[in-house]
C-alpha positions as CSV (number, residue, x, y, z in Angstrom):
1,X,54.6,107.4,71.8
2,X,57.6,105.2,72.7
3,X,61.0,106.2,73.9
4,X,64.2,104.3,73.1
5,X,66.1,102.2,75.6
6,X,67.2,104.0,78.7
7,X,70.9,103.3,78.1
8,X,70.7,103.5,74.3
9,X,70.8,99.7,74.0
10,X,68.4,97.0,75.1
11,X,69.4,95.7,78.5
12,X,70.5,92.3,77.2
13,X,73.1,94.0,75.0
14,X,74.7,95.9,77.9
15,X,78.2,94.9,79.1
16,X,79.4,94.9,82.7
17,X,80.9,98.2,83.7
18,X,84.6,98.7,84.4
19,X,85.3,100.8,87.4
20,X,87.6,103.7,86.6
21,X,90.8,103.9,88.6
22,X,90.7,107.2,90.5
23,X,94.5,107.4,91.0
24,X,95.0,107.2,87.2
25,X,93.0,110.4,86.6
26,X,95.1,113.1,84.9
27,X,94.2,116.7,85.4
28,X,94.8,119.8,87.5
29,X,94.4,119.8,91.3
30,X,93.6,122.4,94.0
31,X,95.6,121.7,97.1
32,X,95.0,123.6,100.4
33,X,97.7,123.2,103.1
34,X,97.7,124.8,106.5
35,X,101.4,124.8,107.6
36,X,103.6,125.9,110.4
37,X,105.1,129.4,109.7
38,X,108.8,128.5,109.9
39,X,111.8,128.6,107.7
40,X,112.1,125.9,105.1
41,X,108.5,124.7,105.0
42,X,107.7,126.2,101.5
43,X,111.0,124.8,100.1
44,X,110.1,121.4,101.4
45,X,106.6,121.5,99.8
46,X,108.1,122.6,96.5
47,X,110.7,119.8,96.7
48,X,107.9,117.2,97.3
49,X,106.0,118.5,94.3
50,X,109.2,118.4,92.1
51,X,110.1,114.9,93.3
52,X,106.7,113.7,92.0
53,X,107.0,115.6,88.6
54,X,104.2,118.0,89.6
55,X,104.3,121.4,88.0
56,X,102.6,124.3,89.8
57,X,100.3,126.7,87.9
58,X,99.6,128.9,90.9
59,X,100.8,129.4,94.5
60,X,99.1,131.6,97.1
61,X,100.3,132.0,100.7
62,X,98.6,134.0,103.4
63,X,98.2,134.0,107.2
64,X,95.5,131.7,108.4
65,X,94.0,134.3,110.7
66,X,94.8,136.7,113.6
67,X,94.6,134.0,116.3
68,X,96.9,131.7,114.3
69,X,100.0,133.8,113.7
70,X,102.2,130.7,113.7
71,X,100.6,129.1,110.8
72,X,99.9,129.9,107.1
73,X,97.6,128.7,104.5
74,X,99.2,127.7,101.2
75,X,97.0,127.1,98.1
76,X,98.5,125.2,95.2
77,X,97.0,124.7,91.8
78,X,98.8,122.2,89.7
79,X,99.2,121.8,85.9
80,X,98.0,118.4,84.6
81,X,99.3,115.5,86.6
82,X,98.1,112.2,88.0
83,X,96.1,111.7,91.2
84,X,98.7,109.1,92.3
85,X,101.5,111.7,92.0
86,X,99.5,114.3,94.0
87,X,98.6,111.7,96.7
88,X,102.3,110.7,97.0
89,X,103.4,114.3,97.3
90,X,100.8,115.2,99.9
91,X,101.6,112.1,101.9
92,X,105.2,113.1,101.9
93,X,104.4,116.7,103.0
94,X,102.2,115.2,105.8
95,X,105.1,112.9,106.9
96,X,107.5,115.9,106.9
97,X,105.4,117.3,109.9
98,X,104.9,120.7,108.3
99,X,101.0,120.6,108.4
100,X,98.9,121.9,111.3
101,X,95.6,120.6,109.7
102,X,94.5,117.9,107.3
103,X,95.4,118.7,103.7
104,X,92.5,119.3,101.2
105,X,92.8,118.0,97.7
106,X,90.2,118.8,95.0
107,X,90.4,117.6,91.4
108,X,89.9,120.4,88.8
109,X,87.7,119.4,85.8
110,X,88.4,121.7,82.9
111,X,86.0,122.3,80.1
112,X,87.4,121.4,76.7
């Protein structure tokens, strides 16, 4: 018994692929920031998000741990936005010198 072509077409009919632009992806993002626990940090983060037209769906802030009383973990979940906007905002937050650790950004894929 014979199966069809692996890619649904004979190999000679396949076209070269076009690499997707990662920064053009639109969707939600999970962003984890470990920040200094000082006045104005949260406002600066919110401003960077707003400056890049990023709307936040969820914000959670808590102490990073008992031995790290001078820092907090901030978890942000965004509404749909572009990866380029998220990268620009996170780069700005990093340059503002509010972070105590490298930021973590994870794309959220939502089921339709």
